[in-house]
N, C-alpha and C positions, 0 to 999 in steps of 0.2 A: 557190470555196472557195480561201482562200489558206493557205500553210504559214506557220506562226509560226517563223522561224528563230532568233528571240532567245531562245526557251524551251531550257534545257538538257535534252538527252535522255540516257537510259540506255545501255547496251549492247544492249538488244534494241530499241532506237529509242523506247522509252515515254517521256513527258514525265517529268521528275524533279520529285518534289514539293517545291515552294518554300515552302509555308504548312503547318505540321505540325498536327495537333489540339493539341499542346500549346501552339502559338502562339495559337490560338484559345482556349484555355482560360486563358491568361495574361491575356486582356482583362478576365476577370471578377474585379475587384480589391475589389468588396464585395458585400453581399447582394443587391444590385439585380438584377431580370430584365433580360435584353437581347434585342432582336430579331436576327435573322440580318444584316438591314441594318446595324445598329449596329455589330455585330461585323465586316462587312465593310470598313465605312468605316474602323474603327480599324486594320484590316489592310492596307488598301489594295488590296483584292481585290473581285471581283463577289460579289453576294448568293449566288449559287449555290455557289461554292466555300466560302464561310463555312457555308452550310447543311450541306454534306456532311461539313465538320470537325465541326460541331456534333452531327450525327448520329451520327459514329462515338464522340464524348464520350458521348453518351447510351447506346449501345449498351455501352460500357464501364463504365457507372455514374458518370461523372463529371460529368454535367449531367443535368438534367431538364428537360422542356419540357411547355407546356401550351399549347392552343389558347385563345386569347381573344377571338375574334371569327369571321366568316365566314372569313378567310384568315389572320388574324394569328395568330403563334405566338411565345411568349416563351420563353427558356432561363434556367437558373439553376443555381448549384452547389448540391446539397444539403447540409445541415448535416453 
């Protein structure tokens, strides 16, 4: 396992959040649903990071999600 010395850390040694849920929310500029992969590509992060931010936004009520296939999920802003 390698240490990532390029990422900033907080006082307690934890990694500092570089992409916020608000950054992910800003990707939704129209009413079109998006996948976590599409959001990740737009933000320049891995899909898992985007998924975590999208999930936080869903918990807050800022986004909704729907499973549309065996593994596919889409996210959108509620009206």
